[in-house]
C-alpha positions in Angstrom: -11.2 10.3 -7.9 -14.3 11.5 -6.2 -12.9 11.4 -2.7 -11.0 13.8 -0.4 -8.6 12.9 2.4 -9.4 13.4 6.0 -7.9 16.4 7.7 -7.8 14.5 10.9 -4.5 13.7 12.5 -5.6 10.0 12.8 -3.1 7.5 11.5 -5.5 6.0 8.9 -6.9 8.1 6.2 -10.6 7.9 5.2 -12.6 8.8 2.1 -15.5 11.1 1.4 -17.6 11.2 -1.8 -18.0 14.2 -3.9 -21.5 15.3 -5.0 -22.8 14.8 -8.5 -23.1 17.9 -10.6 -26.2 19.0 -12.6 -27.3 21.4 -15.2 -29.9 24.1 -14.3 -33.5 23.3 -15.0 -36.7 25.4 -14.5 -39.4 23.3 -12.7 -41.7 26.2 -12.1 -43.0 27.0 -15.7 -43.6 23.4 -17.0 -45.4 22.3 -13.8 -47.5 25.5 -13.6 -48.5 25.1 -17.3 -49.5 21.5 -16.6 -51.7 22.5 -13.7 -53.3 25.3 -15.6 -54.0 23.1 -18.6 -55.2 19.9 -16.9 -56.9 21.5 -13.9 -57.5 25.3 -13.9 -55.7 28.6 -13.7 -57.2 29.2 -10.3 -55.6 25.9 -9.1 -52.3 27.1 -10.6 -52.6 30.3 -8.6 -53.3 28.4 -5.4 -50.1 26.3 -5.9 -48.0 29.4 -6.6 -46.2 29.3 -3.3 -45.5 25.5 -3.5 -44.2 25.9 -7.1 -41.9 28.8 -6.0 -40.6 26.8 -3.1 -39.9 23.8 -5.3 -38.1 26.2 -7.8 -36.0 27.6 -5.0 -35.1 24.2 -3.6 -33.9 23.1 -7.1 -31.9 26.3 -7.5 -30.2 25.8 -4.1 -29.3 22.3 -5.0 -27.6 23.5 -8.2 -25.8 26.5 -6.7 -24.5 25.3 -3.3 -25.7 28.6 -1.8 -24.8 27.6 1.8 -21.4 26.0 2.4 -22.5 24.4 5.7 -22.7 20.6 5.4 -25.6 20.1 7.9 -27.6 22.8 6.0 -26.8 21.0 2.7 -27.9 17.7 4.2 -31.3 19.2 5.3 -31.7 20.8 1.9 -31.3 17.5 0.0 -33.7 15.7 2.4 -36.3 18.4 1.9 -35.9 18.4 -1.9 -36.1 14.6 -2.1 -39.4 14.5 -0.2 -40.7 17.3 -2.5 -39.7 15.1 -5.5 -41.7 12.3 -4.1 -44.8 14.5 -4.0 -44.2 15.7 -7.5 -43.9 12.1 -8.8 -47.4 11.3 -7.6 -49.0 14.4 -9.1 -47.1 15.3 -12.2 -46.4 12.6 -14.8 -43.0 13.6 -16.3 -42.2 12.0 -19.7 -42.0 12.7 -23.4 -45.7 12.0 -23.8 -47.5 15.0 -25.2 -50.1 14.8 -22.4 -47.5 14.8 -19.7 -45.0 17.3 -18.4 -42.7 16.9 -21.4 -40.7 20.1 -21.3 -38.4 18.9 -18.4 -35.1 17.1 -19.0 -32.9 16.3 -16.1 -29.1 16.2 -16.7 -26.7 14.8 -14.1 -22.9 14.1 -14.4 -21.1 11.1 -13.1 -19.5 11.8 -9.7 -16.4 9.7 -10.5 -16.1 10.5 -14.3 -17.5 14.0 -14.6 -17.3 13.9 -18.4 -20.0 11.3 -18.5 -23.6 12.4 -18.0 -27.1 11.0 -18.0 -30.1 12.9 -19.5 -33.6 11.6 -18.9 -37.2 13.0 -19.2 -38.4 11.4 -15.9 -38.1 12.0 -12.3 -36.3 8.8 -11.4 -32.9 10.2 -12.4 -33.5 13.3 -10.3 -34.5 11.3 -7.2 -31.6 8.9 -7.6 -29.0 11.7 -8.0 -30.4 13.5 -4.9 -30.1 10.4 -2.9 -26.5 9.9 -4.1 -25.6 13.5 -3.1 -27.3 13.0 0.3 -25.0 10.0 0.9 -22.0 12.0 -0.3 -22.8 14.9 2.1 -23.1 12.5 5.0 -19.7 11.1 4.2 -18.2 14.6 4.1 -19.8 15.3 7.5 -18.2 12.2 8.9 -14.8 13.3 7.5 -15.2 16.8 9.1 -15.1 15.6 12.7 -11.9 15.4 14.7 -11.2 11.8 15.1 -8.5 12.5 17.7 -11.3 12.6 20.4 -13.7 10.0 21.6 -16.7 12.2 20.8 -15.4 13.1 17.4 -15.0 9.4 16.5 -18.5 8.7 17.7 -20.0 11.5 15.6 -18.0 10.5 12.6 -19.2 6.9 12.9 -22.9 8.1 13.1 -22.4 10.2 9.9 -20.8 7.3 8.0 -23.7 5.0 9.1 -26.2 7.6 7.7 -24.1 7.7 4.5 -24.4 3.9 4.2 -28.1 4.1 4.8 -28.5 6.7 2.0 -26.6 4.5 -0.5 -28.5 1.4 0.6 -31.8 3.4 0.1 -30.5 4.4 -3.3 -29.7 0.8 -4.3 -33.0 -0.6 -3.1 -35.4 2.1 -4.3 -34.0 4.3 -7.1 -31.0 2.7 -8.8 -32.8 0.3 -11.0 -35.4 2.9 -12.0 -32.7 5.5 -12.9 -30.8 2.9 -14.9 -33.7 2.2 -17.3 -33.0 3.7 -20.7 -29.9 4.4 -22.8 -28.7 7.5 -20.9 -27.4 6.3 -17.5 -24.2 6.7 -15.4 -22.4 4.0 -13.5 -22.4 5.9 -10.2 -26.1 5.3 -9.8 -26.0 1.6 -10.6 -27.0 -1.0 -8.1 -23.4 -2.3 -8.0 -21.9 1.2 -7.2 -24.5 2.0 -4.5 -23.8 -1.3 -2.9 -20.1 -0.8 -3.0 -20.4 2.7 -1.4 -22.6 1.3 1.3 -19.9 -1.2 2.3 -17.2 1.4 2.2 -19.2 3.7 4.5 -19.9 0.8 6.9 -16.2 0.0 6.9 -15.3 3.5 7.9 -18.0 3.6 10.5 -16.7 0.4 12.0 -13.2 1.7 11.8 -14.2 4.7 14.0 -15.7 2.2 16.5 -12.4 0.3 16.5 -10.4 3.5 17.2 -12.6 4.2 20.2 -12.3 0.6 21.3 -8.5 0.9 21.3 -8.7 4.3 23.0 -10.8 2.7 25.8 -8.3 0.0 26.4 -10.6 -2.9 25.6 -9.3 -6.5 25.7 -7.4 -7.9 22.7 -10.2 -10.3 21.9 -12.8 -7.6 21.6 -10.4 -5.4 19.5 -9.7 -8.4 17.2 -13.4 -9.0 16.5 -14.2 -5.4 15.7 -11.0 -5.1 13.6 -11.9 -8.2 11.6 -15.3 -6.8 10.8 -13.7 -3.6 9.5 -11.6 -5.8 7.2 -14.6 -7.8 6.1 -16.5 -4.6 5.0 -13.4 -3.4 3.1 -13.1 -6.8 1.5 -16.7 -6.6 0.3 -16.2 -3.2 -1.1 -13.0 -4.4 -2.9 -14.8 -7.4 -4.4 -17.3 -5.0 -5.9 -14.6 -2.7 -7.3 -12.8 -5.6 -9.0 -15.8 -6.7 -11.2 -17.8 -5.0 -13.9 -19.1 -2.4 -14.2 -17.0 -0.8 -11.5 -13.6 -2.3 -12.4 -13.1 0.0 -15.3 -14.9 3.0 -13.8 -12.9 3.9 -10.7 -9.4 5.3 -10.5 -6.7 2.8 -9.5 -6.1 4.7 -6.3 -9.6 3.6 -5.1 -8.7 0.0 -5.4 -5.3 0.4 -3.8 -6.8 2.3 -0.9 -9.5 -0.3 -0.2 -7.2 -3.2 -0.8 -4.6 -1.8 1.7 -7.3 -1.1 4.3 -8.7 -4.6 4.0 -5.2 -6.1 4.5 -4.4 -3.7 7.3 -7.4 -4.6 9.4 -7.1 -8.3 8.7 -3.5 -8.1 10.0 -4.6 -5.9 12.9 -7.2 -8.6 13.9 -4.5 -11.3 13.7 -2.2 -9.2 15.8 -4.9 -8.6 18.5 -6.0 -12.1 18.4 -2.4 -13.3 18.8 -2.1 -11.3 22.0 -5.1 -13.1 23.4 -3.7 -16.5 22.2 -0.3 -15.7 23.9 -2.1 -15.0 27.2 -3.8 -18.4 26.8 -0.4 -20.0 26.0 -1.7 -21.2 22.6 1.6 -20.4 21.0 1.2 -22.6 17.9 -2.0 -20.9 16.7 -0.5 -17.5 17.6 2.5 -18.2 15.3 0.2 -19.3 12.5 -2.0 -16.2 12.9 0.9 -13.8 12.9 2.5 -15.5 9.9 -0.8 -15.2 8.0 -0.9 -11.5 8.9 2.7 -10.9 7.6 1.8 -12.7 4.4 -1.3 -10.6 3.8 0.6 -7.3 4.5 3.5 -8.4 2.2 1.1 -9.2 -0.6 -0.8 -6.0 -0.2 2.3 -3.8 -0.3 3.2 -5.2 -3.7 0.4 -3.1 -5.2 0.7 -0.1 -2.9 1.7 2.4 -5.6 -0.3 5.6 -5.2 -1.4 4.8 -1.7 -1.6 7.5 1.0 1.5 7.8 3.2 -0.6 7.5 6.3 -1.8 4.0 5.4 1.7 2.9 4.4 3.0 4.3 7.7 0.3 2.4 9.7 1.1 -0.8 7.8 4.8 -0.4 8.5 4.2 0.1 12.3 1.8 -2.8 12.5 4.2 -5.1 10.6 7.0 -4.2 13.0 4.8 -5.1 16.0 3.7 -8.4 14.3 7.3 -9.4 13.5 8.4 -8.7 17.0 5.6 -10.8 18.6 6.2 -13.5 16.0 9.9 -13.7 16.8 9.1 -13.9 20.5 6.5 -16.6 20.0 8.8 -18.7 17.8 11.6 -18.6 20.3 9.2 -19.6 23.1 7.8 -22.4 21.1 11.3 -23.7 20.2 12.5 -23.5 23.7 9.5 -24.3 25.9 6.3 -25.4 24.2 7.5 -27.4 21.2 4.1 -27.3 19.6 3.4 -28.1 15.9 2.5 -24.9 14.1 -0.6 -25.4 11.9 -0.8 -24.1 8.4 -2.8 -20.9 8.0 -5.3 -22.6 5.6 -6.3 -25.0 8.3 -7.2 -22.3 10.8 -10.9 -21.4 11.3 -11.9 -17.9 10.3 -11.2 -15.1 12.8 -14.3 -14.1 14.8 -15.9 -10.9 13.8 -18.5 -8.6 15.4 -20.2 -5.8 13.6 -21.0 -2.7 15.7 -22.6 -0.7 12.9 -25.4 -1.2 10.3 -26.9 1.0 7.6 -29.3 3.6 8.9 -32.9 2.9 7.9 -33.8 6.0 5.9 -37.6 5.4 5.4 -38.6 7.7 8.2 -36.0 10.3 7.4 -37.2 10.5 3.8 -41.0 9.9 4.4 -43.0 12.5 2.5 -46.4 11.4 3.6 -46.7 14.2 6.2 -45.6 17.0 3.8 -48.1 19.7 2.9 -46.7 20.6 -0.5 -49.3 20.3 -3.4 -51.9 19.0 -0.9 -54.7 20.7 -2.7 -53.8 19.0 -6.0 -55.7 15.8 -6.7 -53.2 12.9 -7.3 -53.1 11.3 -10.7 -54.4 7.7 -10.2 -52.8 6.6 -13.4 -49.4 7.7 -12.1 -49.9 6.0 -8.8 -51.0 2.8 -10.5 -47.9 2.9 -12.8 -45.7 3.2 -9.8 -47.4 0.2 -8.2 -47.0 -1.9 -11.4 -43.3 -0.9 -11.6 -42.7 -2.2 -8.1 -44.4 -5.5 -9.0 -42.1 -5.9 -12.0 -39.0 -5.0 -9.9 -40.0 -7.7 -7.5 -40.2 -10.3 -10.3 -36.9 -9.3 -11.7 -35.1 -9.2 -8.3 -36.4 -12.7 -7.4 -35.4 -14.3 -10.7 -32.0 -12.6 -10.7 -31.3 -14.0 -7.2 -32.2 -17.5 -8.5 -29.8 -17.1 -11.5 -27.0 -15.9 -9.3 -27.4 -18.7 -6.8 -27.3 -21.3 -9.6 -24.1 -19.8 -11.1 -22.5 -19.8 -7.7 -23.5 -23.4 -7.1 -21.9 -24.5 -10.3 -18.6 -22.7 -9.5 -18.4 -24.3 -6.1 -19.2 -27.9 -7.3 -16.7 -27.7 -10.1 -14.0 -26.4 -7.7 -14.7 -29.3 -5.4 -14.2 -31.8 -8.3 -11.2 -29.9 -9.6 -12.7 -29.5 -13.0 -11.8 -28.6 -15.6 -8.2 -28.5 -14.2 -7.8 -32.3 -14.2 -8.8 -32.4 -17.9 -6.4 -29.6 -18.7 -3.6 -31.5 -16.9 -4.3 -34.6 -18.9 -3.9 -32.6 -22.1 -0.7 -30.9 -20.9 -2.3 -27.5 -20.6 -2.2 -27.3 -16.8 -0.8 -24.2 -15.1 0.2 -23.2 -11.7 -2.2 -21.4 -9.3 -2.2 -17.7 -10.2 -0.5 -16.5 -6.9 2.2 -19.2 -7.1 2.9 -18.5 -10.8 3.2 -14.8 -10.1 5.7 -15.5 -7.3 7.8 -17.7 -9.7 7.7 -15.1 -12.4 8.9 -12.5 -9.9 11.8 -14.7 -8.9 12.8 -15.3 -12.5 12.5 -11.7 -13.4 14.9 -10.8 -10.6 17.5 -13.1 -12.0 16.6 -16.4 -10.3 19.0 -18.6 -8.4 21.6 -18.3 -11.1 21.8 -14.5 -10.5 22.7 -15.0 -6.9 26.4 -15.6 -7.7 26.7 -12.1 -9.3 25.2 -10.6 -6.2 27.6 -12.5 -3.9 30.4 -11.1 -6.0 29.0 -7.7 -5.4 29.2 -8.3 -1.6 32.9 -9.4 -2.0 33.7 -6.3 -4.0 32.1 -4.0 -1.6 33.8 -5.7 1.3 37.2 -5.3 -0.4 36.5 -1.6 -1.1 35.7 -1.0 2.6 38.8 -2.9 3.7 41.0 -0.8 1.4 39.4 2.4 2.8 40.1 1.3 6.3 43.7 0.5 5.6 44.3 3.8 3.8 42.8 5.7 6.7 44.8 3.8 9.3 48.1 4.3 7.4 47.3 8.0 7.1 47.0 8.4 10.9 50.0 6.1 11.6 52.2 8.2 9.3 51.3 11.4 11.1 51.9 9.7 14.5 55.4 8.7 13.3 56.3 12.2 12.2 55.0 13.6 15.5 57.1 11.1 17.4 60.2 11.9 15.4 59.9 15.7 16.1 59.2 14.9 19.8 62.4 12.9 20.1 64.3 15.6 18.2 63.2 18.6 20.2 62.5 17.0 23.6 60.6 19.2 26.1 60.4 22.1 23.6 57.9 20.0 21.6 54.9 20.8 23.7 51.9 20.0 21.5 49.7 16.9 22.5 50.7 13.5 21.2 48.8 12.2 18.2 47.5 9.1 20.1 45.6 11.3 22.5 44.0 13.3 19.7 43.1 10.4 17.4 41.6 8.1 20.0 38.0 8.7 18.8 39.0 8.1 15.2 41.0 5.0 16.1 38.0 3.6 18.2 35.7 4.1 15.2 38.1 2.5 12.9 38.4 -0.5 15.3 34.7 -0.8 15.4 34.5 -0.7 11.6 37.1 -3.4 11.4 35.1 -5.5 13.8 32.0 -4.9 11.7 33.8 -6.0 8.6 35.1 -9.1 10.2 31.6 -10.2 11.3 30.2 -9.1 8.0 32.7 -11.5 6.3 31.4 -14.3 8.5 27.8 -13.4 7.5 28.7 -13.4 3.8 30.2 -16.8 4.3 27.0 -18.1 5.8 25.1 -16.7 2.8 27.5 -18.4 0.4 27.1 -21.7 2.2 23.3 -21.3 2.1 23.4 -20.7 -1.6 25.5 -23.9 -2.1 23.4 -26.0 0.2 20.1 -25.0 -1.3 21.1 -24.8 -4.9 19.5 -28.1 -5.7 16.2 -27.0 -4.0 16.1 -23.7 -5.8 17.1 -25.1 -9.2 13.4 -25.8 -9.9 12.9 -22.1 -10.2 15.1 -22.0 -13.3 12.7 -24.2 -15.2 11.1 -22.3 -18.1 8.2 -22.6 -18.3 7.8 -23.6 -14.7 5.0 -26.0 -15.6 7.7 -28.3 -17.1 8.8 -29.1 -13.6 5.4 -30.3 -12.5 4.2 -33.9 -12.6 2.0 -34.8 -15.5 -1.3 -36.6 -15.4 -0.6 -39.7 -17.6 -2.8 -42.4 -19.0 -2.7 -45.7 -17.2 0.1 -48.1 -18.4 -2.2 -51.0 -18.5 -5.9 -51.0 -19.4 -8.3 -53.9 -19.6 -11.3 -52.4 -21.4 -9.6 -49.5 -23.3 -12.4 -47.1 -22.4 -10.3 -44.2 -21.2 -11.0 -42.1 -24.2 -14.7 -42.6 -23.9 -14.7 -41.6 -20.3 -12.7 -38.4 -21.0 -14.9 -37.6 -24.0 -18.2 -37.9 -22.1 -16.8 -35.8 -19.2 -15.8 -33.1 -21.7 -19.2 -33.1 -23.3 -20.9 -32.7 -20.0 -18.7 -29.8 -19.1 -19.6 -28.2 -22.4 -23.3 -28.6 -21.7 -22.9 -27.1 -18.3 -21.2 -24.1 -19.9 -24.0 -23.8 -22.4 -26.5 -23.7 -19.5 -24.5 -20.9 -17.9 -24.6 -18.8 -21.1 -28.3 -19.4 -21.3 -28.8 -18.0 -17.7 -26.9 -14.8 -18.7 -29.2 -14.4 -21.7 -32.3 -14.9 -19.6 -31.3 -12.2 -17.2 -30.7 -9.8 -20.1 -34.1 -10.7 -21.5 -35.7 -9.8 -18.2 -34.1 -6.4 -18.2 -34.9 -5.7 -21.8 -38.5 -6.6 -21.3 -38.8 -4.3 -18.4 -37.2 -1.5 -20.4 -39.8 -1.9 -23.1 -42.7 -2.5 -20.8 -44.7 0.8 -21.0 -48.3 0.3 -19.9 -48.9 4.0 -19.2 -51.2 4.4 -22.3 -53.3 1.4 -21.1 -53.5 2.9 -17.6 -54.7 6.2 -19.0 -57.5 4.6 -21.0 -58.4 1.8 -18.6 -61.9 2.0 -17.0 -61.8 -1.3 -15.2 -59.8 -2.6 -12.2 -56.1 -1.9 -12.1 -55.6 -5.3 -10.5 -56.9 -7.2 -13.5 -54.7 -5.1 -15.8 -51.7 -5.8 -13.7 -52.3 -9.5 -13.6 -52.6 -9.6 -17.4 -49.5 -7.5 -17.9 -47.3 -9.2 -15.4 -48.0 -12.5 -17.0 -45.7 -11.5 -19.8 -42.8 -12.4 -17.6 -44.1 -15.9 -16.8 -42.4 -17.7 -19.8 -39.0 -16.3 -18.9 -39.5 -17.4 -15.3 -40.4 -20.9 -16.5 -37.2 -21.0 -18.6 -35.2 -20.0 -15.6 -36.7 -22.8 -13.5 -36.0 -25.3 -16.3 -32.4 -24.1 -16.7 -31.8 -24.5 -12.9 -33.3 -28.0 -12.9 -31.3 -29.1 -15.9 -28.1 -27.9 -14.2 -28.8 -29.9 -11.1 -29.2 -33.1 -13.1 -26.1 -32.4 -15.1 -24.0 -31.8 -12.0 -25.0 -35.2 -10.7 -24.0 -36.8 -14.0 -20.6 -34.9 -14.0 -20.0 -36.1 -10.4 -20.4 -39.7 -11.4 -18.3 -39.3 -14.5 -15.5 -37.5 -12.5 -15.5 -40.3 -9.9 -14.9 -42.9 -12.7 -12.2 -40.6 -14.3 -10.4 -40.3 -10.9 -10.2 -44.0 -10.4 -9.0 -44.9 -13.9 -6.3 -42.1 -14.1 -5.3 -42.5 -10.4 -6.1 -38.9 -9.8 -5.4 -39.0 -6.0 -1.8 -40.0 -6.6 -1.4 -37.2 -9.2 -2.9 -34.7 -6.8 -0.5 -35.8 -4.1 2.6 -35.5 -6.4 1.3 -32.2 -7.7 0.9 -30.8 -4.2 4.3 -32.0 -3.3 5.7 -30.1 -6.3 3.8 -27.0 -5.2 5.3 -27.3 -1.8 8.8 -27.7 -3.3 8.3 -24.6 -5.4 7.0 -22.7 -2.4 10.0 -23.8 -0.3 12.4 -22.8 -3.1 10.7 -19.4 -3.4 10.9 -18.9 0.4 14.6 -19.9 0.5 15.4 -17.7 -2.5 13.7 -14.7 -1.0 15.4 -15.3 2.3 18.8 -15.4 0.6 17.9 -12.5 -1.6 16.8 -10.4 1.4 20.0 -11.2 3.3 22.1 -10.2 0.2 20.2 -7.0 -0.2 20.7 -6.2 3.5 24.4 -6.9 3.1 24.7 -4.6 0.1 22.9 -1.9 2.1 25.3 -2.4 5.0 28.4 -2.2 2.9 27.2 0.9 1.1 26.3 2.6 4.3 29.5 1.6 6.0 31.5 2.8 3.0 29.9 6.3 3.5 30.8 6.2 7.2 34.5 5.1 6.6 34.8 7.8 3.9 33.6 10.3 6.4 36.2 9.2 8.9 38.9 9.3 6.2 37.9 12.8 5.4 38.1 13.8 9.1 41.5 12.0 9.3 42.8 14.0 6.2 41.6 17.2 7.8 43.3 16.2 11.1 46.6 15.4 9.4 46.5 18.7 7.4 45.9 20.7 10.6 48.7 18.9 12.4 51.1 19.6 9.6 50.2 23.3 9.7 50.7 23.2 13.5 54.0 21.4 13.1 55.4 24.1 10.8 54.3 26.8 13.2 55.8 25.1 16.2 59.1 24.5 14.4 59.3 28.2 13.6 58.5 29.0 17.3 61.2 26.7 18.5 63.7 28.2 16.0 62.9 31.7 17.2 63.4 30.5 20.8 66.8 29.0 19.9 67.7 32.1 18.0 66.9 34.3 21.0 69.1 32.2 23.3 72.0 31.8 20.9 71.7 34.9 18.7 75.4 34.9 17.8 75.5 31.3 16.8 74.3 31.5 13.2 75.8 28.2 12.3 73.8 26.3 14.8 70.7 28.0 13.7 71.3 27.1 10.1 72.0 23.5 11.2 68.7 23.4 13.0 66.8 24.4 9.9 68.7 22.0 7.7 67.5 19.1 9.8 63.8 19.8 8.8 63.8 20.9 5.2 60.5 19.2 4.4 58.7 21.3 7.0 60.3 24.8 7.1 62.6 25.4 4.2 60.1 24.8 1.3 57.6 27.5 2.4 57.9 31.3 2.3 57.1 32.9 5.6 54.7 35.8 5.6 55.6 39.2 7.1 53.6 38.4 10.2 55.5 35.2 10.7 58.9 36.9 10.6 58.1 39.3 13.3 59.8 38.1 16.4 57.6 40.2 18.6 54.4 38.5 17.4 52.7 36.5 20.1 52.9 32.8 19.7 49.8 31.5 17.9 47.7 28.8 19.4 48.4 25.2 18.3 45.0 24.9 16.7 44.9 28.3 15.0 43.4 28.3 11.5 46.2 29.5 9.1 45.3 32.2 6.7 48.0 32.2 4.0 50.6 29.5 4.7 49.8 26.4 2.7 49.8 23.1 4.6 52.3 20.3 4.1 50.5 17.4 2.2 50.1 14.2 4.2 51.0 12.2 1.1 53.4 12.8 -1.8 50.9 14.8 -3.8 50.8 18.5 -4.4 49.8 20.4 -1.3 46.1 21.4 -1.2 45.2 25.1 -0.5 44.6 25.9 3.1 41.0 26.3 4.4 39.7 29.7 3.7 42.6 30.4 1.2 42.2 31.8 -2.3 42.2 28.4 -3.9 39.6 26.9 -1.7 37.2 26.3 -4.5 39.5 23.5 -5.8 38.7 21.3 -2.9 35.2 21.0 -1.3 35.2 21.7 2.4 34.6 18.8 4.8 31.1 18.4 6.2 32.0 19.9 9.5 33.9 22.9 7.9 34.0 26.1 9.9 34.6 29.4 8.1 38.1 30.7 8.8 38.5 33.3 11.6 41.5 35.2 12.8 40.3 34.8 16.4 38.6 31.4 16.7 41.0 28.4 16.6 40.2 25.4 14.3 38.4 22.8 16.4 40.7 20.0 17.4 39.9 16.5 15.9 39.1 15.0 19.3 36.0 17.2 19.7 34.5 16.5 16.3 30.8 15.7 16.5 30.1 12.0 16.2 28.1 11.0 13.1 24.4 10.4 13.6 23.3 7.2 15.3 22.3 5.6 12.1 25.9 5.7 10.8 27.4 4.3 14.0 28.7 0.7 13.8 29.6 -0.1 17.3 27.1 -2.9 17.7 27.9 -6.5 16.7 27.4 -7.0 13.0 24.8 -9.7 12.0 24.4 -11.6 15.2 22.2 -14.3 13.6 21.0 -15.6 10.3 17.7 -13.8 10.4 16.9 -10.3 11.6 18.5 -6.9 10.9 21.5 -7.5 8.7 24.7 -6.0 10.0 22.7 -3.3 11.9 22.4 -1.4 8.6 19.8 1.3 8.4 16.6 0.2 6.8 16.3 1.1 3.2 13.4 3.3 2.2 10.6 1.7 0.1 11.3 1.9 -3.6 15.0 2.7 -3.2 17.8 0.4 -4.4 21.4 -0.1 -3.2 24.0 2.0 -4.9 26.3 0.2 -7.3 29.2 -1.3 -5.5 31.9 0.6 -7.4 31.3 4.1 -6.1 34.9 4.4 -4.8 37.7 4.9 -7.3 39.4 1.6 -7.9 43.1 2.4 -8.5 44.2 1.7 -5.0 47.6 0.2 -4.1 47.4 -3.4 -2.8 46.0 -3.3 0.7 48.8 -3.3 3.3 48.4 -5.5 6.4 47.8 -2.9 9.1 47.3 -3.4 12.7 43.6 -4.2 12.2 44.3 -7.1 9.8 47.7 -8.5 11.0 47.8 -12.2 11.6 48.2 -12.8 15.3 
């Protein structure tokens, strides 16, 4: 890809063109020999300085001796003007009497492995012009577009780049494309595409300055729309031969996304102006059109720059916000009928840029190089004749193109040959609609929604089971704490469980509320699937065309001439197709004739007037021009005949009723697709919600496990402290002491005390001290896990908030645990409405898919009815 990204911090990335590469060539020796042979050695000596200057210019062009872009620009301009002077004085070709030792080789800028090699100066001039436009584009990209002045300078540079490519297209592309050795980057089509691309980027800089100045939404909309138009024109050129197979896919993606982005930007800005005028209906239609364009563009955004995708995401969010506001206002206040996007007039556009006129910049008439050398009249005459031929070919090519476009438009108006194909049963859906249907069917279609609904149920069940398990874990610990508190009374001084688990309980309550509302949302989805199953059933038809109405022959016919009418219409269409093929052949004949048209030998030997010779030679093209005129005239007559035949066909086959039923079927399919996508999106959002909530509940469960483990360790330590206190007060009463221990075998009797714990003089440890060696009592009936920081810690991964064990710092109490990030908090109402953010789940990143619903081990006991789910 011959483009480099902008280093600017601007939101939207822009492109610059890389220069063409060339092989070294020595201009000095062949040109000096030509002068010495055809003029004199003295003349050659007089031109020594000019020849050395030309040699140095060519060498600098090859070597990129100065990295400065402005210096490079000036070098290319100077060298191009020097080539113009060389062209009028040195005939360069393979002819023995010409400068025949020069061969220019240039490589394609976009496919460097392809090259062109020609023995004429046209390839050299065209390549220099291309590089001049490329350098201008690099200069534009070098400015800081974060400032007003930087954007203005960048815009001027892109305007100059557009002018260079326009000059290339109009003056050098066709000449450089003559012959078998050419490259696509110098073609008329490529130069035109690059001109539009540079104009789009120049207008984009103007738009950025317009936004920075705080211009009105109407002005911003017009300028933005023109940016989109320029990108659309560049995209149209990239999508047809010869450029469609020449450029990297990323070029097309970039230009396509930019076109969609600025169309949507124009709709958004225009919508602001409409809102101020209280034209809510059109505002809704414009915003919906923008959303559709962005959605369609993102389908083929693979390989696009992150800056563009980020800009599209932000713009789409703004559009959706304004659209939602406008719809609510229209439903509550204005009650206007929203027009369809196709019925809206085009958005207004205003161009603030145009290609720079390069004639003065590249004018060589005032240059002094080779001034003493008498120009070759034959070479000048040949250049004049070539221009005459180019004018003839350009004029006829425009006529042929207009005729083809007229045929396309007229046939589309008559819906031909679609109606003939429908009669034969070969009719197909419009491309965009068919692609939408195929996308629905590939994703499983309406029949696959049931499986996804089951996934929602399974995920909801898993989350409910996790909640119940976590709640029971905390309740069990609270019961044990209450039992010891009632047993020991005032000696049991540690905080109650309810005060420590308040945050955890609050989060569990919120999760339970989320799940309750999520279940209601799931129910609405299930009802929507049932209610619209009949509507969406059409999407299961394979092929989808089988669900469309067919164009049938009339049931009753009086003259039985239907076959004759259809046959004559088909024949006329075949004739029209033949005329189109003839036009393509005529254009190829013109180009081939020009390629073989070499009148140089005649010019070299002619002693008469050049005008008489030109008139005679140019007459060779007259017969092709006459054939073109006859072809266009025959097409006009044939189109009138097809119009009459189609009118008769429409009446007999009741084409209007068929069109109405077909459009009705289209709308039904579109409505079914829209409803399917709506349900599919809601299901996907539900799946994302449950998966995210599952992670959050699992996190809380892990915290609860850690809390219970810590409380068990504290319980054992506190029992030991109480036992030591009792032993100190009643040291002689060994029986009572043994009885005390026997009441709590599960806490104290099953664990060996360490030497430090048997020392009665040891200060009492804090209640939240991290134990070092004593294993904790398990909260369930499983084997006790190793304590944090103990030797067997590697058997159990630490919790996410794990703190390395320390003999001085206490284990942080559960109530001061840091709350999870905001994107995992579920305190807001889940799924307040049918549309909008689903369950407040975090937005899924593009390209990701929800995790499978069975990420939690399934062998759970049947869920108990805890306090969160008890029937009231």
